[in-house]
Structure formats: structure tokens, C-alpha cells
VOPAGU-2260 file (C-alpha; in pm, 1 decimal, decimal comma):
REM VOPAGU-2260
SITE   aa  ch    i         X         Y         Z
SITE  MET   A    0   -5272,2    -262,0     545,2
SITE  SER   A    1   -5056,2    -536,8     496,9
SITE  ALA   A    2   -4677,5    -352,9     467,1
SITE  PRO   A    3   -4628,5    -607,9     124,1
SITE  PHE   A    4   -4957,7    -354,3      30,7
SITE  GLU   A    5   -4764,0     -47,7     195,4
SITE  ARG   A    6   -4439,1    -109,3     -39,5
SITE  PHE   A    7   -4681,5    -194,8    -361,2
SITE  THR   A    8   -4874,1      88,9    -319,7
SITE  ALA   A    9   -4587,6     379,3    -259,7
SITE  ASN   A   10   -4355,4     221,8    -562,3
SITE  PHE   A   11   -4674,9     212,2    -797,3
SITE  ALA   A   12   -4754,3     531,5    -714,7
SITE  ALA   A   13   -4314,2     611,2    -752,2
SITE  CYS   A   14   -4366,6     431,2   -1097,6
SITE  VAL   A   15   -4619,4     723,2   -1266,8
SITE  ALA   A   16   -4468,3     963,5   -1137,8
SITE  VAL   A   17   -4140,6     888,0   -1277,7
SITE  PHE   A   18   -4370,5     795,5   -1580,7
SITE  ARG   A   19   -4513,4    1163,2   -1585,6
SITE  ALA   A   20   -4207,6    1316,8   -1534,4
SITE  ARG   A   21   -4019,2    1185,9   -1811,6
SITE  CYS   A   22   -4319,6    1212,0   -2013,7
SITE  ARG   A   23   -4271,4    1630,8   -1951,8
SITE  ALA   A   24   -3910,4    1579,9   -2007,5
SITE  LEU   A   25   -3957,6    1437,1   -2360,3
SITE  LEU   A   26   -4273,1    1636,9   -2479,1
SITE  GLN   A   27   -4026,0    1928,6   -2493,5
SITE  TYR   A   28   -3788,2    1748,8   -2777,2
SITE  ARG   A   29   -4026,0    1911,3   -3041,6
SITE  ALA   A   30   -3782,5    1954,0   -3333,3
SITE  ALA   A   31   -3672,1    1586,5   -3295,8
SITE  ALA   A   32   -4050,6    1511,7   -3309,3
SITE  ALA   A   33   -4082,7    1757,5   -3614,0
SITE  ALA   A   34   -3817,4    1647,9   -3853,9
SITE  GLY   A   35   -3995,5    1306,9   -3739,9
SITE  PHE   A   36   -4321,8    1367,5   -3880,2
SITE  GLY   A   37   -4131,7    1495,4   -4186,1
SITE  THR   A   38   -3933,2    1111,4   -4261,0
SITE  GLN   A   39   -4221,0     916,6   -4169,6
SITE  LEU   A   40   -4464,7    1105,5   -4433,2
SITE  PHE   A   41   -4131,5    1026,1   -4690,1
SITE  TRP   A   42   -4104,2     683,5   -4612,0
SITE  GLY   A   43   -4457,2     660,8   -4524,6
SITE  PHE   A   44   -4489,4     781,5   -4935,7
SITE  ILE   A   45   -4306,2     479,3   -5038,5
SITE  LYS   A   46   -4426,4     217,7   -4926,2
SITE  VAL   A   47   -4732,8     355,3   -5063,2
SITE  MET   A   48   -4624,5     343,0   -5362,4
SITE  VAL   A   49   -4466,7     -10,1   -5365,4
SITE  LEU   A   50   -4781,2    -141,5   -5221,9
SITE  GLU   A   51   -4962,7      17,4   -5548,9
SITE  ALA   A   52   -4738,4    -113,7   -5825,4
SITE  PHE   A   53   -4733,7    -517,9   -5584,8
SITE  TYR   A   54   -5175,6    -509,0   -5570,4
SITE  GLY   A   55   -5140,9    -350,7   -5969,7
SITE  ASN   A   56   -4949,0    -578,4   -6127,0
SITE  ALA   A   57   -5061,8    -938,0   -5897,0
SITE  VAL   A   58   -5138,8   -1247,0   -6139,5
SITE  SER   A   59   -5366,9   -1437,8   -5968,6
SITE  GLY   A   60   -5718,2   -1443,6   -5992,3
SITE  ALA   A   61   -5815,8   -1468,5   -5605,6
SITE  PRO   A   62   -5874,0   -1141,4   -5418,7
SITE  PRO   A   63   -5596,8   -1006,5   -5221,4
SITE  PRO   A   64   -5636,3   -1102,5   -4813,3
SITE  MET   A   65   -5629,6    -713,7   -4736,9
SITE  ALA   A   66   -5836,1    -459,0   -4995,5
SITE  LEU   A   67   -5520,2    -149,3   -5112,0
SITE  GLY   A   68   -5726,3     103,4   -4950,8
SITE  GLN   A   69   -5707,3    -128,1   -4604,5
SITE  ALA   A   70   -5336,4    -127,2   -4685,0
SITE  ILE   A   71   -5311,0     216,5   -4767,5
SITE  THR   A   72   -5432,1     299,3   -4377,9
SITE  TYR   A   73   -5234,2      40,1   -4208,5
SITE  THR   A   74   -4913,2     214,8   -4365,1
SITE  TRP   A   75   -5023,9     572,8   -4226,0
SITE  LEU   A   76   -5153,0     355,5   -3897,5
SITE  GLY   A   77   -4768,0     210,0   -3889,9
SITE  GLN   A   78   -4617,5     562,6   -3919,4
SITE  ALA   A   79   -4826,8     791,6   -3753,6
SITE  PHE   A   80   -4730,4     503,5   -3431,1
SITE  PHE   A   81   -4385,4     434,1   -3572,1
SITE  GLN   A   82   -4217,8     551,4   -3182,7
SITE  LEU   A   83   -4480,5     373,1   -2988,0
SITE  LEU   A   84   -4366,6      16,5   -3247,5
SITE  PRO   A   85   -4092,6    -216,8   -3212,9
SITE  PHE   A   86   -3860,3      13,6   -3369,1
SITE  SER   A   87   -3705,0     185,6   -3060,0
SITE  THR   A   88   -3723,8    -151,6   -2855,2
SITE  ASN   A   89   -3307,1    -107,1   -2831,1
SITE  PRO   A   90   -3188,2     -47,2   -2450,4
SITE  ASP   A   91   -3278,2     256,2   -2301,8
SITE  PRO   A   92   -2959,4     498,6   -2407,4
SITE  GLU   A   93   -2900,9     613,9   -1995,4
SITE  VAL   A   94   -2950,7     276,5   -1789,7
SITE  ARG   A   95   -2698,1     113,9   -2061,9
SITE  GLU   A   96   -2482,9     409,5   -1996,8
SITE  LEU   A   97   -2616,3     414,1   -1622,5
SITE  ILE   A   98   -2415,5     -11,9   -1651,1
SITE  ARG   A   99   -2140,0      52,8   -1812,9
SITE  THR   A  100   -2009,2     392,2   -1607,9
SITE  GLY   A  101   -2083,5     208,0   -1279,1
SITE  ALA   A  102   -2348,0     479,5   -1180,8
SITE  VAL   A  103   -2605,0     228,9   -1190,9
SITE  GLY   A  104   -2543,5     178,1    -791,8
SITE  TYR   A  105   -2763,2     496,8    -794,5
SITE  GLU   A  106   -3065,0     367,6    -935,7
SITE  LEU   A  107   -2989,8     101,2    -635,1
SITE  ALA   A  108   -2978,9     258,6    -368,6
SITE  ARG   A  109   -3374,3     453,2    -431,0
SITE  PRO   A  110   -3637,5     283,9    -256,7
SITE  LEU   A  111   -3832,7     154,7    -532,0
SITE  ASP   A  112   -3813,2    -163,9    -740,9
SITE  LEU   A  113   -3507,8    -145,9   -1027,9
SITE  HIS   A  114   -3778,9    -292,4   -1292,3
SITE  ALA   A  115   -4027,5    -188,9   -1205,1
SITE  LEU   A  116   -3833,4     188,8   -1249,5
SITE  TRP   A  117   -3695,0      89,8   -1593,6
SITE  LEU   A  118   -4022,7     -27,2   -1726,4
SITE  ALA   A  119   -4203,2     329,4   -1691,4
SITE  ARG   A  120   -3929,9     494,1   -1814,5
SITE  ALA   A  121   -3980,0     247,7   -2090,0
SITE  LEU   A  122   -4392,9     372,6   -2142,0
SITE  ALA   A  123   -4264,0     693,0   -2171,7
SITE  ALA   A  124   -3995,7     691,2   -2417,1
SITE  ARG   A  125   -4261,6     480,0   -2640,5
SITE  VAL   A  126   -4577,0     730,5   -2503,6
SITE  ALA   A  127   -4477,5    1104,7   -2506,9
SITE  PRO   A  128   -4259,0    1043,7   -2879,3
SITE  THR   A  129   -4540,4     925,8   -2989,6
SITE  LEU   A  130   -4813,9    1214,6   -2916,1
SITE  LEU   A  131   -4583,4    1496,9   -3090,0
SITE  ARG   A  132   -4606,4    1266,6   -3405,5
SITE  ALA   A  133   -4926,4    1088,8   -3438,7
SITE  VAL   A  134   -5166,6    1355,3   -3428,3
SITE  PRO   A  135   -5029,9    1537,2   -3726,0
SITE  MET   A  136   -5019,1    1268,6   -3874,7
SITE  PHE   A  137   -5356,8    1196,9   -3861,3
SITE  ALA   A  138   -5418,0    1502,1   -3965,2
SITE  VAL   A  139   -5309,8    1574,7   -4236,0
SITE  ALA   A  140   -5324,8    1146,6   -4399,0
SITE  VAL   A  141   -5671,0    1125,3   -4349,0
SITE  PRO   A  142   -5758,0    1416,8   -4562,8
SITE  LEU   A  143   -5506,0    1427,3   -4830,6
SITE  LEU   A  144   -5300,4    1108,5   -4833,8
SITE  GLY   A  145   -5533,5     772,3   -4913,2
SITE  MET   A  146   -5558,5     653,4   -4472,5
SITE  GLY   A  147   -5920,2     629,2   -4355,6
SITE  LEU   A  148   -6054,4     540,1   -3991,8
SITE  PRO   A  149   -6235,4     314,0   -3858,7
SITE  PRO   A  150   -6577,2     200,3   -4018,6
SITE  SER   A  151   -6771,5     205,3   -3668,8
SITE  LEU   A  152   -6769,2     282,2   -3371,5
SITE  ALA   A  153   -6689,9     -20,2   -3171,9
SITE  ALA   A  154   -6445,3     -68,8   -3442,3
SITE  ALA   A  155   -6236,5     258,5   -3323,6
SITE  GLY   A  156   -6290,8     143,1   -2957,3
SITE  ALA   A  157   -6131,6    -213,5   -2991,4
SITE  TRP   A  158   -5828,7     -11,2   -3177,0
SITE  ALA   A  159   -5769,1     166,7   -2889,4
SITE  ALA   A  160   -5795,0     -71,9   -2610,7
SITE  ALA   A  161   -5593,6    -219,9   -2796,1
SITE  MET   A  162   -5343,5      25,4   -2838,0
SITE  VAL   A  163   -5354,5      29,1   -2463,8
SITE  GLY   A  164   -5232,8    -359,0   -2478,8
SITE  ALA   A  165   -5013,6    -308,3   -2744,2
SITE  ALA   A  166   -4802,1       4,0   -2523,5
SITE  ALA   A  167   -4791,0    -228,0   -2199,8
SITE  LEU   A  168   -4667,9    -550,4   -2430,0
SITE  VAL   A  169   -4360,6    -285,8   -2684,1
SITE  GLY   A  170   -4306,3    -240,1   -2285,1
SITE  ALA   A  171   -4242,8    -546,2   -2160,6
SITE  PHE   A  172   -4070,5    -630,7   -2418,0
SITE  ALA   A  173   -3822,2    -344,4   -2410,4
SITE  THR   A  174   -3750,7    -359,0   -2092,6
SITE  ALA   A  175   -3633,8    -752,6   -2110,2
SITE  VAL   A  176   -3438,4    -675,3   -2326,1
SITE  THR   A  177   -3319,8    -319,2   -2149,4
SITE  SER   A  178   -3224,9    -569,5   -1892,9
SITE  THR   A  179   -3019,1    -838,3   -2022,2
SITE  MET   A  180   -2749,0    -527,9   -2093,1
SITE  LEU   A  181   -2628,8    -673,2   -1649,5
SITE  TRP   A  182   -2519,4    -923,5   -1924,6
SITE  THR   A  183   -2356,4    -758,4   -2186,1
SITE  THR   A  184   -2100,5    -473,9   -2173,0
SITE  SER   A  185   -2198,4    -273,0   -2508,3
SITE  GLY   A  186   -2512,7    -396,1   -2599,3
SITE  ASP   A  187   -2484,6    -399,0   -2962,2
SITE  GLY   A  188   -2503,6    -715,5   -3049,3
SITE  ILE   A  189   -2931,6    -727,5   -2876,3
SITE  ALA   A  190   -2967,1    -383,1   -3017,2
SITE  ARG   A  191   -2921,5    -450,6   -3384,9
SITE  ILE   A  192   -3073,8    -826,0   -3409,7
SITE  VAL   A  193   -3402,6    -759,5   -3194,1
SITE  PRO   A  194   -3549,6    -444,2   -3387,8
SITE  SER   A  195   -3529,2    -603,2   -3765,3
SITE  LEU   A  196   -3706,3    -956,9   -3597,9
SITE  VAL   A  197   -4013,9    -798,5   -3403,9
SITE  LEU   A  198   -4023,2    -434,2   -3737,8
SITE  VAL   A  199   -4048,7    -816,2   -3987,7
SITE  ALA   A  200   -4272,2   -1013,2   -3762,5
SITE  SER   A  201   -4486,1    -742,5   -3579,9
SITE  GLY   A  202   -4644,3    -665,8   -3926,6
SITE  MET   A  203   -4504,0    -310,3   -3967,0
SITE  ILE   A  204   -4288,7    -382,8   -4314,5
SITE  VAL   A  205   -4566,3    -533,4   -4465,8
SITE  PRO   A  206   -4869,4    -620,1   -4326,1
SITE  LEU   A  207   -4882,0    -980,7   -4170,7
SITE  PRO   A  208   -5234,8   -1121,5   -4351,3
SITE  LEU   A  209   -4991,6   -1031,6   -4765,6
SITE  PHE   A  210   -4719,4   -1316,1   -4576,3
SITE  PRO   A  211   -4716,8   -1645,7   -4741,5
SITE  ALA   A  212   -5018,6   -1876,7   -4538,7
SITE  TRP   A  213   -4809,0   -2113,2   -4403,3
SITE  MET   A  214   -4624,7   -1814,4   -4159,7
SITE  LEU   A  215   -4966,9   -1704,3   -4045,0
SITE  PRO   A  216   -5015,5   -1967,9   -3790,7
SITE  TRP   A  217   -4675,4   -1922,9   -3664,9
SITE  LEU   A  218   -4634,9   -1517,2   -3660,1
SITE  ASP   A  219   -4994,8   -1515,0   -3482,6
SITE  ALA   A  220   -4836,1   -1716,5   -3184,0
SITE  LEU   A  221   -4549,4   -1498,0   -3158,3
SITE  PRO   A  222   -4613,5   -1171,1   -2905,9
SITE  PHE   A  223   -4498,1    -913,7   -3184,5
SITE  ARG   A  224   -4846,5    -987,2   -3305,2
SITE  GLY   A  225   -5045,5    -753,1   -3099,5
SITE  MET   A  226   -4760,8    -444,9   -3089,4
SITE  VAL   A  227   -4947,1    -382,3   -3444,0
SITE  ASP   A  228   -5086,9    -675,9   -3661,3
SITE  ALA   A  229   -5397,3    -672,1   -3454,9
SITE  PRO   A  230   -5491,9    -276,6   -3339,2
SITE  PHE   A  231   -5421,6    -188,2   -3647,7
SITE  ARG   A  232   -5637,8    -436,6   -3812,4
SITE  LEU   A  233   -5864,8    -404,3   -3605,0
SITE  TYR   A  234   -5922,0      -1,1   -3658,8
SITE  LEU   A  235   -5985,2    -142,3   -4011,6
SITE  GLY   A  236   -6245,6    -356,1   -3949,4
SITE  HIS   A  237   -6035,0    -684,2   -4159,2
SITE  LEU   A  238   -6057,3    -757,5   -3764,5
SITE  PRO   A  239   -6420,4    -749,8   -3579,7
SITE  ALA   A  240   -6474,7    -547,0   -3278,7
SITE  GLY   A  241   -6574,2    -960,5   -3135,8
SITE  ALA   A  242   -6252,7   -1060,1   -3173,2
SITE  LEU   A  243   -6044,2    -827,8   -2890,8
SITE  PRO   A  244   -6136,8   -1031,6   -2583,0
SITE  GLY   A  245   -5893,1   -1230,4   -2821,6
SITE  VAL   A  246   -5608,4    -987,4   -2885,5
SITE  LEU   A  247   -5612,0    -868,0   -2480,5
SITE  LEU   A  248   -5593,6   -1212,7   -2394,3
SITE  HIS   A  249   -5257,8   -1229,1   -2672,1
SITE  GLN   A  250   -5150,9    -896,0   -2558,8
SITE  ALA   A  251   -5174,2    -989,4   -2139,2
SITE  LEU   A  252   -5013,0   -1334,2   -2175,7
SITE  TRP   A  253   -4709,2   -1223,0   -2368,9
SITE  THR   A  254   -4793,7    -905,3   -2126,7
SITE  ALA   A  255   -4683,5   -1143,7   -1801,5
SITE  VAL   A  256   -4410,9   -1346,5   -2015,1
SITE  PHE   A  257   -4237,2    -979,6   -2069,3
SITE  VAL   A  258   -4224,2    -836,4   -1736,0
SITE  ALA   A  259   -4192,1   -1243,9   -1553,6
SITE  LEU   A  260   -3894,4   -1237,6   -1788,7
SITE  GLY   A  261   -3754,7    -873,3   -1721,1
SITE  ARG   A  262   -3784,7    -894,8   -1375,5
SITE  ALA   A  263   -3569,6   -1265,5   -1359,3
SITE  MET   A  264   -3299,3   -1092,8   -1481,3
SITE  VAL   A  265   -3312,3    -773,3   -1293,8
SITE  ALA   A  266   -3320,8   -1013,2    -984,0
SITE  ARG   A  267   -3052,9   -1268,1   -1086,6
SITE  GLY   A  268   -2814,7   -1007,8   -1247,8
SITE  LEU   A  269   -2824,6    -792,9   -1001,2
SITE  ARG   A  270   -2725,1   -1116,9    -710,1
SITE  ARG   A  271   -2376,2   -1102,0    -946,4
SITE  LEU   A  272   -2355,7    -722,8    -998,8
SITE  VAL   A  273   -1996,8    -561,8    -895,5
SITE  VAL   A  274   -2002,4    -176,0    -877,4
SITE  GLN   A  275   -1618,5     -14,5    -833,0
SITE  GLY   A  276   -1510,5     286,8    -778,5
SITE  GLY   A  277   -1456,8     529,9    -476,3
């Protein structure tokens, strides 16, 4: 067995262990998840009322690009998977503090790839809180709040596969954002700019089919569509299950881009990093 392969397997096993340990730690925050669930219900009601008013007062005779029932289900999906999605792409607060204080030197002392370690943390920070919120949201929204189920098993399977791709894409993107901390003092600027951009361009605020037609080609090309819009539309059947290979390819390409970008930023940042202290 070659030395590079041994290093890769050792790093992979270590990152899986970090992911599992981080998930176990985050799953302890049940009270925070309950409070967040209440918040998601509140905002979900507001968005559903806005959509109903919008559809009820439409003046165009043409059929809407998405039926009202689909738009309502899309909204509740967004509330269920809010923690997985781009709202939380701010730089990892713990990594930010490590870099600010110089304690990142302890991270460098570990025999692990730093980018892979941060990626494992980013994935855990999205998967664990989502598990605590998504299950009760489905349990409440499906029978009581107008949320529909996938129209077929094929749609459900395509949605599940696309959500795995979405988690990988968001994790890679969030890690690239965190890597910029090696060049900034506090990270507040990017923490305010990035979430607003991603929330709008992903479809989290308004489903992308409801945007003006001239914007759709640009929104489809951006990576953010693969985080929210494409998986949700597969769930609805608004995109046929046969569109899954194209969705996964789009997600995989952008995930690779963000992984390469993040690794390059980490490698270059470490070459110029100076940790002061005794």
C-alpha cells in the first residue's frame, strides 16, 4: 500500500471521527432546536400568507410557473431544512476565534489536513441541527399546514439524492468562506454579505421559478440553485426525476470548485501565517 494512499485513508478516517463527534455534541442542543422550530413555524406562516396573497391577486391570465400548493410545500421544505442551507454559511465561529487568538496553532499541530478538518466540522454543523428540526417540521406541516408529499417514489428518491449533494455543496462553500478568515481580522464583512446573496440566489426567500424569466439562466448557472431550488423542485415533481443526473452533475462540479478554492486559500494562508505567543 502506497504512502499517499495510507495518508489519505488515515485523514479520511480521522475526519469521519471528527464529523461523528461533532454531530453527537450538536445533537445535545435540543432546547435550541425546539426554539428554532418555533421560529421556523412563525416565518413559515408569514411566507405562506404572502404567497397566498400573491397568487390570489395575480392579474395575468397565464398559468403561474409553480402552482400555489407546490409553492407552499416549497416554503415548508425551506423551513425544515433551514439549518442545512445557506443561512449558516458564516465563517465557523470557533475557527474564527482560533485564528483570531492564534490558537489555530493547535490545529496545525494535529496530523490532519486542515481543510478536510474544517470541511468535516462544516458538514456536522449543518447535518446535526437539521435532523433536530426537519423531523418535527414534517410531522406538523404535512398533516396540518398544507405541505405535500412527493408525488412518486422516484421523486422522493431523486430528492433524497439531491439533498446529499446539496449538503456536500453547502459544506464545501461554507469551508471556502471560513478559509477567508486567514486574510481577515474579524470576518464580519463576509459574514454579512454572503448569506444575503445566497439566500436570494438559492430560492430560499422566493422559489426561483417565480423570478423574472430573464434572470433564470443566470440563477440556474450559479452554484446556489443546487443548494435549495433543485432538490426542492425534485421533491415537488416540478423537476422530473429524470433531471437528477444533471442536478447531481451541477452540484458535483461546484462542490469540486469550492473544495479546490478552499484548499488553495488554506495552503496559501498557511504559508504566510504567523502565530505569536510564548
